[in-house]
C-alpha positions in Angstrom: -11.4 -26.3 -19.6 -10.0 -22.8 -20.6 -13.2 -21.0 -19.7 -13.3 -22.8 -16.4 -9.6 -21.7 -15.7 -10.4 -18.1 -16.7 -13.5 -18.1 -14.5 -11.6 -19.3 -11.5 -8.7 -16.9 -12.0 -11.1 -13.8 -12.3 -13.1 -15.0 -9.4 -10.1 -15.5 -7.2 -8.6 -12.1 -8.3 -11.8 -10.3 -7.3 -11.9 -12.2 -4.1 -8.3 -11.2 -3.2 -9.0 -7.6 -4.1 -12.1 -7.7 -1.7 -9.9 -9.1 1.1 -7.4 -6.3 0.5 -10.1 -3.7 0.5 -11.5 -5.0 3.9 -8.0 -5.1 5.4 -7.1 -1.5 4.2 -10.5 -0.3 5.6 -9.9 -2.2 9.0 -6.4 -0.6 9.3 -7.8 2.9 8.3 -5.3 3.2 5.6 -5.4 6.7 4.1 -8.1 7.4 6.6 -10.8 6.2 4.2 -13.3 3.4 3.4 -12.1 0.9 0.6 -14.2 -0.5 -2.1 -14.5 -2.5 -5.3 -16.7 -1.3 -8.2 -17.7 -3.7 -11.0 -17.7 -2.1 -14.4 -18.6 -3.7 -17.8 -15.1 -5.1 -18.7 -13.2 -4.2 -15.5 -13.3 -3.7 -11.8 -11.7 -0.8 -9.8 -10.2 -1.1 -6.3 -10.6 2.4 -4.8 -10.5 4.5 -1.6 -13.6 6.6 -0.6 -17.2 6.1 0.4 -18.4 5.6 -3.1 -17.2 5.3 -6.6 -18.5 8.7 -7.4 -16.8 10.3 -4.4 -13.5 8.4 -4.6 -9.9 9.5 -4.5 -9.2 8.6 -8.1 -5.4 8.9 -7.6 -5.6 5.7 -5.6 -7.5 3.8 -8.2 -6.3 0.3 -9.2 -8.1 -0.9 -12.4 -8.2 -4.6 -13.3 -9.3 -5.3 -16.9 -11.2 -8.6 -17.7 -12.3 -10.2 -20.9 -15.6 -9.7 -22.4 -16.4 -13.4 -21.8 -16.8 -12.6 -18.2 -20.1 -11.2 -16.8 -20.9 -10.0 -13.4 -24.2 -10.0 -11.5 -25.5 -9.1 -8.1 -23.5 -6.6 -5.9 -21.7 -4.1 -8.2 -20.0 -1.9 -5.5 -18.8 -3.2 -2.4 -17.6 -0.8 0.2 -15.9 -1.7 3.6 -16.1 1.0 6.3 -13.0 2.6 7.5 -11.8 1.3 10.9 -14.4 -1.5 11.2 -14.0 -3.2 7.8 -17.7 -4.0 7.9 -19.5 -3.7 4.4 -22.1 -1.1 3.7 -24.2 -3.7 1.8 -24.2 -7.4 2.0 -25.2 -10.1 -0.5 -23.7 -12.0 -3.4 -21.9 -11.2 -6.7 -22.0 -13.8 -9.4 -19.2 -14.1 -11.9 -20.2 -16.1 -15.0 -18.4 -17.0 -18.3 -20.4 -16.7 -21.5 -19.2 -20.3 -22.5 -20.6 -21.7 -19.1 -19.9 -21.8 -15.5 -20.7 -19.5 -12.6 -18.9 -18.7 -9.4 -20.4 -16.7 -6.4 -18.8 -14.4 -3.9 -20.8 -13.8 -0.8 -20.2 -10.9 1.5 -21.8 -11.1 5.0 -22.6 -8.4 7.5 -19.4 -8.9 9.6 -17.3 -8.5 6.4 -16.8 -12.2 6.0 -16.1 -13.3 2.3 -16.6 -16.7 0.7 -16.1 -17.8 -2.9 -17.6 -20.8 -4.3 
């Protein structure tokens, strides 16, 4: 039960961060694109066209446990003004003890978690 709860919590947190990134991009906050970058045991919410070229002063890092593993999309960028994603596809979030959730990003910027 605990791993299922952890998996759901992390998935919902990543999903909410993606929704916020899309919203900030649509409203042209800071005049930049907004993104989420998946790292080994964390993810970063940031402003800029890419993780390499970001404005690090606006970073928000979220640490996750080693039991959570990500697959698929590792950087999701929403274009400023439109909020449309640079890349579409899926991100999988799995717990090492079992269970997987998927976040889908479509070309209009729609997000779905299941």
